[in-house]
N, C-alpha and C positions, 0 to 999 in steps of 0.2 A: 842780248838783243842789241839794238843800235847803240853804239858807244856814245851817242850824243843827241838823244831825243829829249830835249829840254827847252824851256823857254827862257829868254834872257833879253835885256834891253840893249839899245844900240850905244852902249858906253863900255869902254874896256881899254886894254893896253895898246900902245903903239909899238910896232916892230917892223923889221925888214925881212923879206923872204927871198931866198935864193936857191937855185938848183945846181950843184957843182959837177955832176957826173953824167948828165943826160946828153943826148945828141940833139943839137939845135940845127934843123934842116933848113930853116929860113929865119929871118929876123922876127917873124911873127909866130913860128911854130917850134915846139919842143917835144921830144919823145922821152918819156921817163919810165925806166923799168920798175916793176914791182914784183913782190912775191906774195904768196898766200900764207897767212897765219890762221889755220883753220879755214874759215870761209871769209876772212877779212883781207882785202888788198892792203898791203903795207909797203912803205918806202923808208929808206934810211935818210936821216936828217940830223941837223945840228943847230942848237940854239945856244948862243954864247959859247961856253965851254962844255955844254952837255950834249952828248951824242946818243942816238938811239933810234927807235922805230916810230913812225907815224902811221896812223890809219888814214886812208883816203876815204872820206865819208860824205856821200851826197846828202845824208840826212842831218848833218851838223850845220849849224848856222855860221860858225866862224872858226878861227884857230883856237884850239883848246890845249892847255898845258897840264901835265900830270902834277898834282900837288906833292907827290912823293919827291920830285926833283926841284920844284920851284915854290919858294915860300911867297904867298901872296902879299902884295903891298897894301891891300885894303879890300873892302867889300862894297856892294851896291845896295844901300838900304831900301827896303820896300820891294825888292825884286827877288824872285826865287827861281831855281831851276826845277824842271819837271821831267819825268821819264815815263816810259811805257808801263812801268810797275808802280807808278804813283809816287807819293812822297814829295816833300818840298825841302830845299836846302838853299842857304844863302849863296849868292853868286860872288865869287872871289876874283880879284883882278891882280895882275902884275905887269910891270913894264919891263920889256927885254930890248936888247940892242939889235940883234940880228938873228933871223932864222935862215939857215942855209939848207936848201932842198934842191938838189941837182944844179942846173945852170941858169935858173930863172930868178930874177930879182923883182920882188913886189913890195915896195915900201909902204909904210903907213897902215899896216894891218892892225886890227884889234884882236885881243885874245883874252880868254878867261881861264881860270884855274879850277880844276876839280880833281877828286880822287879817282884815279883809274887803276889802282893797284889790283883790284879784283880781276880786271881783264889781263893784266900782266901775269898774274898767277895762273889763270886758266890757260893762257896761250904760251906761257913760258918765254916771254920776250921782254925786252927793256922798252916799254912804251912811254916815250917822251910826251906824245900828244896826238892830236887829231887835226887833220886838215879838212876844213869845211867850206861852205858855199862862198863866204866872203873872199876866199883866196882865189877861186877859179871862176867867179861870176862873170868876168869880162871875156871869157874864152869859151869856144866850143870844145867839148871834152869827149874823147872816145876812150872807153875802157875795154881793152882787148884782153879778155881773160885767157884765151887760148895761147897768145904770144906773151902774156903777162907784160903788157905795155900800155902806159897812159900816153895819149897824145893830146896836147893842149895847143890850140891855135887861136890867135887873137882875133876879136871881132870889132867891127866899127860901131859907131853909135846907133846904127840901124840893125845891128845883128848880123851883118854880112861878113864873110871871111876876108881878111886882108891877104891871106896866102891862099890863092885859088887852087893850088896844087897840094894842099895839106893832106887830103884824103884821096887816094887813087881809086879805091874800090867803091862801087855803087852799093847803097844799102839794099839788103834783101827785102826788107819791109820797114815801114816807118809809121809812127802815129803821133798825133798832137799830144801835148801835155800842158797842164797849168802849173804855175808857180804858186803854191800855197805859202806865202812869205818866201822862205828859202827852200821849201820842199817840192820835189818833182812829183806831180800827181797825174796819173794816167787813168783812162777808163778801161775797166775790165768787165766782162759779161759772164755770168754764171746763171744757167736756167732762165735766160731772158732778162735777168735783173742786171742793171748797170751799177758797178761799184767804183768808188773812188779809191785808187790804190797808190800809195807812196813808194817810189823806187828808191831804195836805200842801200848803198854799198856797205854801210856800216852795220847792217842787220844780218845776222848769221842764219836766220830762218824766216820763213814767211809768217805773217800774222793775219788773222781774220777776226773781225769784230763779232762778238757773240750775239749782237743785236741785229745782224743781217736778216733779211726775210727767211722764213722757214723753208721755202723751196730752194734757197741757196744752201742752207744747212743740211739738206738732204744729200748734198754732194760732198759733205764732210764726214769722214769716217773716224770715230774716236778710237784711239789705240791705248792710251794710258794718261795718267796725270803726271805732270812734271812741275818743277819749280823754275820759274822765270826770274832771272836776275837782270835788273836794268842798270843803266849808267850810274844812277845814284845809289846802287847797292841794296835797294829795297828788293825783297823777294815776294812773289805772289805765286799761288798754285794755279795752273792753267791746264786745259785739256790739249794733249798732243795727238795729232792724227794726220790724215791725208785729205787733200782737197783735189777733186777732179773736175774736168770740163770747164776750167777757166780759159777764156780767150781774150787776148790783148792784140789789137790790130787784126791781122789775118792769121795769127799764130796760136794754135792750141798749145797749152802748156803741159799736158799729160798729168801724171800724178805728182803732186807737190806736198812735201813735208810742211805742215802748217800747225801753228798754235792758235787755239781759240781763246780770245781774251777780250778785254775792254779797251777800246781805242779812243775813249773820250779825251784823255790827256794829249794824245797825238793830234786830235782835232783841234784842241785848244792851242797847241803849239803852232799849227799851220793856219789857223784862222778859217778853217773850212771843214766840212764833214769828211772824215776818213774812215773807209770801211775795212782797210787792211794795209799791209806792208808787203812789198815784194823784195826779199832780201837776196 
């Protein structure tokens, strides 16, 4: 599931971020190619002398580094990371000099260190880290899965684009969202019930809370039991199936592969009730 569903405090390492191979169409706009590792959007990047792949994860709070390649300098007493599968682990930190990711430089970022080796093994890639909310929070972001292109355009203090020509195409549909701390939360409707759903590019499949109203569960068809592995490597057994008749904005979603699980830890992370995850 999401590579970075966990809670952490606002203390961590300082580093610089850059993007060496992207196309910069304007001083405020940059276009970054990505590829898919399974259902995860990933980009190439380099920290100091370590090169590898980063996941672009809208569910992560900040820059994360894989403990396999970076020995932490310390930990944050009294704070733990959490994931969708539960479990607590100490938050480890490390200071690095520079992160090079395409052609964009973002100084003064914070990063934490955790073990991501299980994602490396599953996806057969060299996973150096995860790029989260702190990196792109001052930008409007478009994730174009068809063209496999990320577009980041700088916003002013009021949230308006500084590059008025950053996006040529008009949106087919749009809907409002809330920020649950760093999480993107939209409204979805099933059987007349409104659900809070987190949009997470770092989640490989959709989640539905097992405590949603019964008339919502009538639209979930159980297929089998599976083991869910979270970012912290804890495993839980969940029900896998399909969810139908979910509508977000004006768009019905059709049949969605979905896991039925407990989303209490996700709610704790985002500081608001979460009924599910759109991956």
